C-alpha positions in Angstrom: 13.7 -31.7 130.9 15.0 -34.3 133.4 18.0 -33.3 135.6 20.2 -35.6 137.5 23.3 -35.0 139.7 25.5 -37.1 141.7 27.6 -36.2 144.6 29.3 -37.4 147.9 28.3 -36.1 151.2 29.9 -36.4 154.4 27.7 -38.0 157.2 29.8 -37.9 160.6 33.1 -39.6 159.8 31.7 -41.6 157.0 30.8 -40.6 153.3 27.4 -41.5 151.2 26.4 -41.1 147.8 23.6 -39.0 146.6 22.0 -39.2 143.4 19.3 -36.6 142.7 16.9 -36.5 139.9 13.6 -34.8 138.8 12.3 -37.6 136.8 11.8 -41.3 136.6 15.3 -43.2 136.9 15.9 -46.6 137.1 19.4 -48.2 138.1 20.2 -51.6 137.2 23.0 -53.5 139.0 24.2 -57.0 137.6 26.4 -57.4 140.6 26.4 -56.6 144.3 27.7 -53.2 144.6 23.9 -51.5 145.4 23.5 -54.1 148.0 26.6 -53.6 149.7 26.6 -49.7 149.8 22.8 -49.9 150.4 21.8 -48.0 147.4 17.9 -47.6 147.9 15.1 -44.8 146.4 14.5 -42.0 148.7 11.1 -41.6 148.0 7.7 -42.4 149.7 6.9 -46.0 149.7 4.7 -48.4 151.7 5.6 -51.5 153.2 3.8 -54.4 154.3 6.3 -55.7 157.0 7.1 -52.2 158.4 6.4 -51.8 162.2 6.2 -48.5 164.1 7.1 -48.0 167.5 4.0 -47.5 169.8 5.8 -44.6 171.2 5.7 -42.8 168.2 2.2 -44.5 167.0 0.9 -42.7 170.1 2.7 -39.6 170.4 4.3 -38.7 166.7 5.8 -35.7 168.2 8.5 -37.8 169.2 9.6 -38.1 165.7 12.7 -35.6 165.7 16.4 -36.0 164.1 19.6 -35.5 165.9 22.5 -34.9 163.6 24.9 -37.6 163.4 27.6 -35.4 164.8 27.6 -34.0 168.1 28.2 -30.6 169.8 28.9 -32.3 173.3 31.1 -35.1 174.1 31.9 -36.9 177.5 34.2 -39.7 177.7 32.0 -42.7 179.4 35.3 -43.7 181.3 36.9 -41.9 184.1 40.7 -42.0 185.1 41.8 -41.5 189.0 44.7 -39.0 188.3 44.2 -36.6 185.1 47.8 -35.8 185.0 49.2 -39.1 184.9 49.7 -41.2 181.9 46.6 -43.1 180.8 46.5 -46.5 181.9 46.5 -48.8 178.5 47.0 -46.2 176.2 49.1 -46.9 172.8 51.0 -47.5 170.9 52.9 -49.8 173.2 55.1 -51.1 170.6 56.6 -48.5 167.8 56.4 -48.0 165.1 54.4 -46.4 164.8 55.2 -43.8 167.6 52.2 -42.4 168.4 48.4 -42.4 167.0 46.5 -39.4 166.1 43.0 -37.8 167.3 41.6 -36.0 164.7 38.7 -33.4 165.7 36.5 -32.6 162.3 33.9 -30.2 161.6 33.0 -26.9 159.5 36.9 -26.3 160.0 40.4 -27.5 159.1 40.9 -30.7 160.6 42.7 -30.4 164.1 45.2 -33.5 164.6 46.2 -34.3 168.3 48.9 -36.8 168.8 49.5 -39.0 171.5 51.2 -42.2 172.9 51.8 -43.9 176.1 52.8 -41.0 178.1 49.7 -38.7 177.3 47.4 -37.6 180.3 43.7 -36.8 179.9 44.8 -33.3 180.6 47.3 -33.4 177.9 44.4 -34.0 175.5 42.3 -31.2 177.1 45.3 -28.8 176.9 45.9 -30.0 173.0 42.2 -28.8 172.3 42.0 -25.7 174.4 45.5 -24.6 172.6 44.3 -25.1 169.2 43.7 -21.7 167.5 41.3 -23.4 165.3 39.5 -25.0 168.1 39.5 -21.7 170.0 38.1 -19.7 166.5 35.1 -22.5 166.5 34.6 -21.9 170.2 35.3 -25.6 171.1 36.7 -26.2 174.5 37.9 -28.9 176.6 37.6 -29.6 180.4 38.6 -31.9 182.8 35.8 -32.9 185.2 35.5 -35.1 188.2 32.5 -37.4 187.9 31.4 -38.4 191.8 29.6 -41.6 190.4 32.6 -42.8 188.5 34.9 -41.8 191.3 37.3 -40.3 188.5 38.0 -37.6 186.2 36.4 -37.2 182.8 36.8 -35.3 179.6 34.0 -33.0 178.7 34.3 -31.3 175.1 31.8 -28.8 173.7 30.9 -26.6 170.8 29.6 -23.4 172.8 27.9 -22.2 169.1 26.1 -25.6 169.0 27.7 -26.6 165.8 28.4 -30.3 165.5 31.9 -31.8 164.9 33.3 -35.4 165.3 36.3 -37.2 166.7 38.3 -40.2 164.5 40.9 -41.8 165.8 43.6 -43.7 163.5 44.6 -46.0 166.4 41.2 -47.9 165.9 40.3 -50.8 166.0 43.3 -51.4 168.3 42.0 -51.7 172.0 44.7 -49.1 172.9 43.2 -46.3 170.9 42.4 -43.1 172.9 38.4 -43.5 171.9 38.3 -47.1 172.9 39.9 -46.4 176.5 37.9 -43.4 177.1 34.8 -44.0 175.4 35.1 -41.0 173.4 33.1 -40.6 170.1 29.7 -40.4 168.3 28.1 -42.8 170.6 28.8 -40.8 173.5 28.0 -37.5 171.9 24.8 -35.4 172.1 23.2 -32.8 170.1 19.9 -31.1 170.2 17.5 -32.6 167.8 15.5 -30.5 165.2 12.0 -31.3 163.5 13.6 -31.8 160.2 12.6 -35.6 160.3 8.7 -34.5 161.1 8.8 -31.7 158.5 10.5 -34.3 155.8 7.7 -36.7 156.7 5.0 -34.0 156.1 6.2 -32.9 153.0 6.5 -36.6 151.7 2.7 -36.8 152.4 2.2 -33.3 150.2 4.2 -34.4 147.5 1.9 -34.2 144.3 4.3 -36.2 142.1 3.8 -39.5 143.0 2.6 -42.2 140.4 -0.1 -44.6 141.5 -1.3 -47.6 139.3 -4.8 -48.1 138.8 -6.5 -50.6 141.2 -10.0 -51.9 142.0 -12.1 -48.6 142.2 -9.5 -46.4 141.9 -7.9 -45.0 138.8 -4.1 -44.1 138.1 -3.4 -41.0 139.0 -0.2 -38.6 139.8 -1.1 -37.0 143.1 -0.2 -36.8 146.5 -0.3 -39.3 149.3 -2.7 -37.4 151.2 -4.9 -36.9 148.4 -4.7 -40.7 147.5 -5.4 -41.7 151.0 -8.5 -39.5 150.8 -9.6 -41.1 147.6 -9.4 -44.4 149.1 -11.5 -43.5 152.1 -14.2 -42.1 150.0 -14.1 -45.1 147.6 -14.4 -47.5 150.6 -17.3 -45.2 152.2 -19.1 -45.4 148.9 -18.6 -49.4 148.3 -19.8 -49.4 152.4 -23.1 -47.5 151.7 -23.9 -49.5 148.3 -23.2 -52.8 150.2 -25.6 -51.6 152.9 -28.4 -50.7 150.8 -27.8 -53.8 148.8 -28.1 -55.9 152.2 -31.2 -54.1 153.1 -32.8 -54.8 149.8 -32.1 -58.5 150.0 -32.9 -58.9 153.8 -36.4 -57.1 153.2 -36.9 -59.6 149.9 -36.2 -62.5 152.0 -38.9 -61.4 154.6 -41.4 -60.8 152.1 -41.1 -63.9 150.5 -40.9 -66.1 154.0 -44.2 -64.2 154.9 -45.8 -65.4 151.7 -44.8 -68.7 151.9 -46.2 -68.9 155.2 -49.6 -67.6 154.2 -49.8 -69.8 151.1 -48.8 -73.1 153.4 -49.7 -72.3 156.6 -53.0 -73.6 158.4 -55.2 -71.9 160.7 -56.8 -74.2 163.1 -59.6 -71.9 164.4 -60.9 -71.4 160.5 -60.5 -75.1 159.7 -62.6 -75.7 163.1 -65.2 -73.3 162.0 -65.5 -74.8 158.6 -66.1 -78.3 160.0 -68.6 -77.1 162.2 -70.4 -75.4 159.2 -70.0 -78.4 157.1 -71.4 -80.5 160.2 -74.4 -78.4 160.6 -75.1 -78.5 156.9 -74.8 -82.5 156.7 -77.3 -82.7 159.7 -80.1 -80.4 157.8 -79.3 -82.5 154.7 -79.9 -85.5 156.4 -83.3 -84.3 158.4 -84.5 -83.2 154.7 -83.7 -86.8 153.3 -85.3 -88.5 156.4 -88.5 -86.1 155.9 -88.7 -87.1 152.0 -88.1 -90.6 153.0 -91.2 -90.8 155.3 -93.5 -88.9 152.8 -92.7 -91.6 150.2 -93.4 -94.2 152.6 -96.8 -92.8 153.4 -97.4 -92.4 149.7 -96.9 -95.9 149.1 -98.8 -97.0 151.8 -101.8 -94.9 151.0 -102.0 -96.5 147.0 
């Protein structure tokens, strides 16, 4: 029996709709919802216009997946004085009286309020003073960056578990994540080989339906076995084509030789025949001449 299930999954600071099924399932949309939310089939398919980066073609080991959430964050903008109010930080005109920076992960959200008087050290202290952050081994540190000539915020999860920031001040220019450059784009997380494993599993799936085509019958098999069938069929057709070509080529050569033998002229042979005919003519002429002389002699005798 077929089984279908739909559920919402968290993807960073966004959410996705996932529909799982173990049988053929068709979704028809008379409107535009599927295009707006990007509803696509998560099954192996071939694309005629798909391009693969040369780096991946030459080195498939580069295919890895990094989680959208990171376990380490560094602000991209530095401040001169970590204890002074961050320049340009809002909200500048209440209400609201403050914005809220939220840290989310596999734990209860931690909210950090900030306003125009908040400093970089205040943000770090708020993270370090949170019991939830401490229980999850997430710490913040203000570090001096010699290249930028100022101080940056460094936040890390010692256990390597991913987490992320959200800021209700966005998309305003005075939001903390905007001014300091704190967000997913500036986080890192060690990648795993799950993408490579998923690709490998996709090739080994044996429940893919292929329609019949020239030389190949319709079947339900894996992409690897179907590709092997394509190669085998192509090899067989190549051998048949080569054999047919060799036969036709040999036939052409044989017929050409026969035509030349029938229509061709051998000058040496023809000259030899002419010499024979000439000698035979000469001999016959002499016989006729002798007989003529004999007749003349007989006539004179009478």
